[in-house]
C-alpha atoms as a printed R data frame, in Angstrom:
    type eleno elety resid chain resno       x       y       z
1   ATOM     1    CA   UNK     A     1   8.262 -17.065  -2.549
2   ATOM     2    CA   UNK     A     2   8.400 -13.803  -4.483
3   ATOM     3    CA   UNK     A     3   6.805 -10.596  -3.234
4   ATOM     4    CA   UNK     A     4   4.448 -10.615  -6.242
5   ATOM     5    CA   UNK     A     5   3.279 -14.157  -5.458
6   ATOM     6    CA   UNK     A     6   2.674 -13.229  -1.802
7   ATOM     7    CA   UNK     A     7   0.705 -10.154  -2.879
8   ATOM     8    CA   UNK     A     8  -1.410 -12.262  -5.262
9   ATOM     9    CA   UNK     A     9  -2.218 -14.659  -2.412
10  ATOM    10    CA   UNK     A    10  -3.348 -11.760  -0.230
11  ATOM    11    CA   UNK     A    11  -5.566 -10.306  -2.961
12  ATOM    12    CA   UNK     A    12  -6.993 -13.740  -3.775
13  ATOM    13    CA   UNK     A    13  -7.864 -14.307  -0.121
14  ATOM    14    CA   UNK     A    14  -9.449 -10.829   0.098
15  ATOM    15    CA   UNK     A    15 -11.639 -11.557  -2.943
16  ATOM    16    CA   UNK     A    16 -12.737 -14.888  -1.512
17  ATOM    17    CA   UNK     A    17 -13.303 -13.911   2.115
18  ATOM    18    CA   UNK     A    18 -14.450 -10.277   1.847
19  ATOM    19    CA   UNK     A    19 -16.550 -10.420  -1.338
20  ATOM    20    CA   UNK     A    20 -17.295 -14.156  -1.484
21  ATOM    21    CA   UNK     A    21 -20.078 -16.190   0.038
22  ATOM    22    CA   UNK     A    22 -19.846 -17.021   2.835
23  ATOM    23    CA   UNK     A    23 -17.868 -13.990   3.897
24  ATOM    24    CA   UNK     A    24 -15.375 -13.864   6.734
25  ATOM    25    CA   UNK     A    25 -15.605 -10.562   8.663
26  ATOM    26    CA   UNK     A    26 -12.318 -11.348  10.418
27  ATOM    27    CA   UNK     A    27 -10.406 -11.025   7.136
28  ATOM    28    CA   UNK     A    28 -10.735  -7.235   7.456
29  ATOM    29    CA   UNK     A    29  -8.615  -7.121  10.610
30  ATOM    30    CA   UNK     A    30  -6.352  -9.971   9.480
31  ATOM    31    CA   UNK     A    31  -5.374  -8.437   6.125
32  ATOM    32    CA   UNK     A    32  -6.207  -4.763   6.599
33  ATOM    33    CA   UNK     A    33  -4.309  -2.023   8.345
34  ATOM    34    CA   UNK     A    34  -6.201   0.139  10.885
35  ATOM    35    CA   UNK     A    35  -6.673   2.958   8.347
36  ATOM    36    CA   UNK     A    36  -7.684   0.615   5.484
37  ATOM    37    CA   UNK     A    37  -9.495   2.511   2.729
38  ATOM    38    CA   UNK     A    38 -12.199   0.916   0.564
39  ATOM    39    CA   UNK     A    39 -13.601   2.721  -2.461
40  ATOM    40    CA   UNK     A    40 -16.969   1.377  -3.578
41  ATOM    41    CA   UNK     A    41 -18.556   3.346  -6.435
42  ATOM    42    CA   UNK     A    42 -22.103   3.329  -5.058
43  ATOM    43    CA   UNK     A    43 -21.054   4.773  -1.695
44  ATOM    44    CA   UNK     A    44 -18.469   7.225  -0.505
45  ATOM    45    CA   UNK     A    45 -15.030   5.951   0.518
46  ATOM    46    CA   UNK     A    46 -14.908   4.009   3.773
47  ATOM    47    CA   UNK     A    47 -11.859   4.139   6.021
48  ATOM    48    CA   UNK     A    48 -10.925   2.105   9.079
49  ATOM    49    CA   UNK     A    49 -11.410  -1.583   9.732
50  ATOM    50    CA   UNK     A    50 -14.464  -1.127  11.989
51  ATOM    51    CA   UNK     A    51 -16.164   1.226   9.505
52  ATOM    52    CA   UNK     A    52 -15.507  -1.212   6.657
53  ATOM    53    CA   UNK     A    53 -16.764  -4.153   8.704
54  ATOM    54    CA   UNK     A    54 -19.980  -2.213   9.445
55  ATOM    55    CA   UNK     A    55 -20.369  -1.322   5.747
56  ATOM    56    CA   UNK     A    56 -20.021  -4.932   4.638
57  ATOM    57    CA   UNK     A    57 -22.314  -6.201   7.403
58  ATOM    58    CA   UNK     A    58 -25.016  -3.789   6.182
59  ATOM    59    CA   UNK     A    59 -24.261  -4.730   2.575
60  ATOM    60    CA   UNK     A    60 -24.769  -8.406   3.452
61  ATOM    61    CA   UNK     A    61 -28.066  -7.604   5.182
62  ATOM    62    CA   UNK     A    62 -29.301  -5.893   2.005
63  ATOM    63    CA   UNK     A    63 -27.883  -8.608  -0.299
64  ATOM    64    CA   UNK     A    64 -27.893 -11.859   1.712
65  ATOM    65    CA   UNK     A    65 -26.777 -13.945  -1.275
66  ATOM    66    CA   UNK     A    66 -23.984 -11.532  -2.294
67  ATOM    67    CA   UNK     A    67 -21.114 -13.321  -3.982
68  ATOM    68    CA   UNK     A    68 -18.191 -12.019  -6.025
69  ATOM    69    CA   UNK     A    69 -15.248 -13.982  -7.336
70  ATOM    70    CA   UNK     A    70 -12.082 -13.297  -9.240
71  ATOM    71    CA   UNK     A    71 -12.014 -14.138 -12.937
72  ATOM    72    CA   UNK     A    72  -8.844 -14.622 -14.907
73  ATOM    73    CA   UNK     A    73  -5.328 -14.510 -13.589
74  ATOM    74    CA   UNK     A    74  -4.137 -11.858 -11.167
75  ATOM    75    CA   UNK     A    75  -1.340  -9.648 -12.472
76  ATOM    76    CA   UNK     A    76   1.293  -8.425 -10.027
77  ATOM    77    CA   UNK     A    77   4.147  -6.008 -10.410
78  ATOM    78    CA   UNK     A    78   6.010  -4.395  -7.535
79  ATOM    79    CA   UNK     A    79   3.507  -3.538  -4.790
80  ATOM    80    CA   UNK     A    80   0.497  -3.640  -7.135
81  ATOM    81    CA   UNK     A    81  -1.929  -6.434  -7.971
82  ATOM    82    CA   UNK     A    82  -4.629  -6.132 -10.608
83  ATOM    83    CA   UNK     A    83  -7.569  -8.479 -10.916
84  ATOM    84    CA   UNK     A    84 -10.986  -8.777 -12.520
85  ATOM    85    CA   UNK     A    85 -14.067  -9.943 -10.690
86  ATOM    86    CA   UNK     A    86 -17.653 -10.860 -11.383
87  ATOM    87    CA   UNK     A    87 -20.672 -11.527  -9.211
88  ATOM    88    CA   UNK     A    88 -23.770 -10.023  -7.731
89  ATOM    89    CA   UNK     A    89 -26.640 -10.633  -5.391
90  ATOM    90    CA   UNK     A    90 -30.354 -10.153  -4.833
91  ATOM    91    CA   UNK     A    91 -31.426  -6.994  -2.997
92  ATOM    92    CA   UNK     A    92 -33.910  -8.370  -0.477
93  ATOM    93    CA   UNK     A    93 -32.917  -6.519   2.679
94  ATOM    94    CA   UNK     A    94 -33.020  -2.921   3.872
95  ATOM    95    CA   UNK     A    95 -32.192  -0.127   1.442
96  ATOM    96    CA   UNK     A    96 -29.025   1.882   1.777
97  ATOM    97    CA   UNK     A    97 -29.487   5.352   3.233
98  ATOM    98    CA   UNK     A    98 -26.382   6.784   1.579
99  ATOM    99    CA   UNK     A    99 -26.851   5.849  -2.088
100 ATOM   100    CA   UNK     A   100 -26.437   8.771  -4.459
101 ATOM   101    CA   UNK     A   101 -29.639   9.661  -6.291
102 ATOM   102    CA   UNK     A   102 -29.732  10.736  -9.930
């Protein structure tokens, strides 16, 4: 199997298990490195598997039906994989204390 195909499988699994519904919190430790960095535009960057797990747990409390999925084919070259995704959820839980205002 090529490196690009392996990388696509990893990204596909991340989309499904981290952003999908139901989510698998264990995927963070299984696929992520200890200093994993997640950039989410509505919050500041999050770094570290435990910090990211806490962020997504709180995200899922605020959006219990959260679901994102990949759309279209993944594109891989070298160490990079690019994908598009779509999804959403209903905000029925607690509000986020760290959302930027304005």
